[in-house]
C-alpha positions as CSV (number, residue, x, y, z in Angstrom):
1,M,84.1,127.7,144.0
2,S,87.6,126.6,143.1
3,N,90.5,128.8,141.9
4,E,90.0,127.3,138.4
5,T,86.5,128.7,138.3
6,F,87.6,132.3,138.9
7,R,90.6,131.9,136.6
8,L,88.2,130.9,133.8
9,M,85.9,133.8,134.7
10,W,88.9,136.2,134.6
11,Q,89.9,134.8,131.2
12,D,86.3,135.2,129.9
13,A,86.2,138.8,131.2
14,M,89.5,139.6,129.5
15,T,88.3,138.1,126.2
16,D,85.2,140.2,126.3
17,L,87.3,143.3,127.1
18,H,89.6,142.6,124.2
19,E,86.6,142.3,121.9
20,Q,85.1,145.6,123.2
21,V,88.4,147.4,122.7
22,Q,88.6,146.1,119.1
23,L,85.0,147.2,118.4
24,E,85.6,150.7,119.8
25,D,88.9,151.1,117.9
26,P,89.2,148.8,114.8
27,M,92.5,150.4,113.8
28,L,94.1,149.4,117.1
29,G,97.3,147.4,116.5
30,Q,97.4,148.1,112.7
31,T,100.6,149.7,111.4
32,E,99.2,150.9,108.0
33,E,97.7,154.3,108.1
34,A,94.3,154.4,106.4
35,A,93.0,157.6,104.8
36,P,90.6,159.2,107.2
37,G,87.1,159.5,105.7
38,E,84.5,162.1,106.3
39,P,83.1,161.9,109.8
40,V,79.5,160.9,109.8
41,K,77.4,162.8,112.3
42,P,75.2,160.3,114.2
43,T,71.7,160.9,115.2
44,I,70.7,161.0,118.8
45,D,69.0,157.6,118.8
46,N,72.0,156.0,117.0
47,A,74.5,157.5,119.4
48,F,72.4,156.5,122.4
49,Q,72.0,152.9,121.2
50,H,75.8,152.7,120.6
51,Y,76.8,154.0,124.0
52,A,74.0,152.0,125.7
53,C,75.3,148.7,124.3
54,L,78.8,149.5,125.3
55,Y,77.7,150.5,128.8
56,I,75.8,147.2,129.3
57,K,78.7,145.1,128.0
58,Y,81.3,147.0,130.2
59,M,78.9,146.5,133.2
60,Q,79.0,142.8,132.7
61,I,82.8,142.8,132.4
62,F,83.0,145.0,135.6
63,Q,80.8,142.5,137.6
64,K,83.0,139.6,136.5
65,L,86.2,141.3,137.4
66,E,84.9,142.5,140.7
67,N,83.9,139.0,141.6
68,C,87.2,137.6,140.5
69,Y,89.2,140.0,142.5
70,D,87.2,139.4,145.7
71,C,87.4,135.6,145.4
72,M,90.9,135.0,144.1
73,V,93.6,133.9,146.4
74,H,96.8,134.3,144.4
75,P,98.2,137.8,145.3
76,Q,100.0,138.5,141.9
77,K,96.8,137.6,140.0
78,R,94.8,139.9,142.3
79,E,97.1,142.8,141.5
80,D,96.7,142.3,137.8
81,V,92.9,142.0,138.1
82,L,92.8,145.2,140.2
83,V,94.6,147.2,137.5
84,V,92.1,146.0,134.9
85,L,89.2,146.5,137.2
86,E,90.0,150.1,137.9
87,L,90.4,150.8,134.2
88,V,87.0,149.2,133.5
89,M,85.4,151.3,136.2
90,R,86.7,154.5,134.6
91,R,85.3,153.4,131.3
92,V,81.9,152.7,132.8
93,I,81.8,156.2,134.3
94,E,82.8,157.7,130.9
95,L,80.1,155.7,129.1
96,K,77.5,156.8,131.7
97,H,78.4,160.5,131.0
98,A,78.1,159.8,127.3
99,L,74.6,158.3,127.9
100,V,73.5,161.3,129.8
101,E,74.9,163.6,127.1
102,W,73.1,161.7,124.3
103,N,69.9,160.9,126.2
104,P,67.0,161.2,123.7
105,P,64.2,163.5,124.9
106,R,60.5,162.7,124.8
107,T,58.5,163.5,121.8
108,D,56.7,166.4,123.4
109,L,60.1,168.0,124.2
110,Q,61.3,167.9,120.7
111,P,61.4,171.2,118.8
112,P,59.3,171.7,115.7
113,P,60.4,169.8,112.5
114,P,62.4,172.6,110.9
115,A,64.6,172.8,114.0
116,Q,67.4,170.3,114.6
117,E,66.8,167.7,117.2
118,R,68.8,168.0,120.4
119,P,69.6,165.6,123.2
120,F,68.1,166.0,126.6
121,P,70.8,165.6,129.2
122,W,69.1,163.8,132.1
123,E,70.8,161.7,134.8
124,Y,68.1,159.0,134.8
125,V,68.7,156.9,131.6
126,N,66.2,154.4,130.5
127,L,67.8,151.2,129.2
128,D,64.8,148.9,129.6
129,D,64.1,148.5,125.9
130,I,67.7,147.7,125.1
131,L,67.8,145.1,127.9
132,V,64.7,143.5,126.4
133,D,66.3,143.4,122.9
134,L,69.4,141.9,124.3
135,K,67.4,139.4,126.4
136,L,69.2,140.4,129.6
137,P,67.7,140.6,133.1
138,P,67.5,143.9,135.0
139,E,70.2,142.8,137.4
140,T,72.7,143.4,134.6
141,L,72.6,147.2,135.3
142,E,73.1,146.9,139.0
143,V,76.4,148.6,139.9
144,P,78.2,146.6,142.6
145,V,80.2,148.5,145.1
146,P,83.7,146.9,144.9
147,R,84.2,145.0,148.2
148,Y,87.9,145.9,148.2
149,F,86.9,149.6,148.9
150,K,86.1,148.6,152.5
151,E,89.0,146.0,152.8
152,N,91.7,148.4,151.7
153,N,90.4,151.2,153.8
154,A,89.9,149.2,157.0
155,E,92.5,151.2,158.9
156,N,90.9,154.5,157.9
157,I,87.5,153.3,158.8
158,R,88.7,152.2,162.2
159,L,90.3,155.6,162.8
160,R,87.1,157.3,161.7
161,D,84.9,155.3,164.0
162,K,87.4,155.9,166.9
163,V,87.2,159.7,166.3
164,N,83.4,159.6,166.1
165,S,83.3,157.6,169.3
166,Q,85.6,160.0,171.1
167,Y,83.6,163.0,169.9
168,M,80.3,161.5,171.1
169,N,81.9,160.7,174.4
170,L,83.1,164.3,174.7
171,K,80.0,166.2,173.6
172,L,77.2,163.8,174.5
173,E,78.9,161.7,177.2
174,V,77.8,158.5,175.5
175,K,79.7,156.0,173.5
176,E,76.9,155.2,171.0
177,V,73.9,157.1,169.7
178,P,70.9,154.9,169.1
179,I,69.4,155.2,165.6
180,E,65.7,155.5,165.4
181,E,64.4,152.5,163.5
182,T,61.2,152.7,161.5
183,E,58.5,150.4,162.8
184,D,57.3,147.7,160.4
185,L,53.6,147.6,160.7
186,D,53.4,144.3,158.8
187,A,55.9,142.5,161.1
188,P,54.4,140.3,163.8
189,P,54.7,141.6,167.4
190,S,57.6,140.0,169.2
191,D,56.1,140.1,172.7
192,M,53.2,137.7,171.9
193,T,53.2,134.1,173.1
194,L,52.3,131.2,170.9
195,E,49.0,130.7,172.7
196,Q,48.0,134.3,172.0
197,V,48.9,134.0,168.3
198,I,46.8,130.8,168.0
199,E,43.9,132.5,169.8
200,I,43.9,135.4,167.4
201,I,44.0,133.1,164.4
202,Q,41.1,131.1,165.7
203,R,39.1,134.3,166.4
204,N,39.7,135.5,162.9
205,E,38.8,132.1,161.4
206,R,35.5,132.0,163.4
207,G,34.7,135.5,162.2
208,R,35.4,134.5,158.6
209,Q,33.1,131.4,158.9
210,G,30.4,133.5,160.5
211,K,30.4,136.0,157.6
212,Q,30.1,133.1,155.1
213,R,27.0,131.8,156.9
């Protein structure tokens, strides 16, 4: 992709971000002071729907900004994108905490009708129904790990690996510790020749034809 593509993507993300800020705070940028009205206490479902829509939209903005920062070449633009990206990441975390706080409980966990309904703080938030209503794919909720985390901490990672290598050499007298890999039973064996594979396929095919007879 060209630089113009990511510039347009950055512009699109900033437009969406400006719209989200205006929706969250309609009085932003207005000089006249409006008379504060009586605060309306939202229900659990309304609050959850509100924060869920905000969370999904900020996740889309986050993914666009992360992609722009990773693929942009201009250093000054990358600095500006990084500032906005970190602010959006903070807002995503805030909205995730709000979703957990206003997570609606199941019907069997609700108190009897005279009692007031209470949210059920649970870390696993179900947003499938909202994604269906918005006609968005499940990939929208995938949280990408910013690639600049590893790039900016390359020196610290190198020092960490060096310390681990020296520690293993001192305690275990080895430079590397092999990690036990789980065996995939569905994977074909790597030590078989082509003739052996063909022979097994022919044997299975003859057995299948014999059963049909």
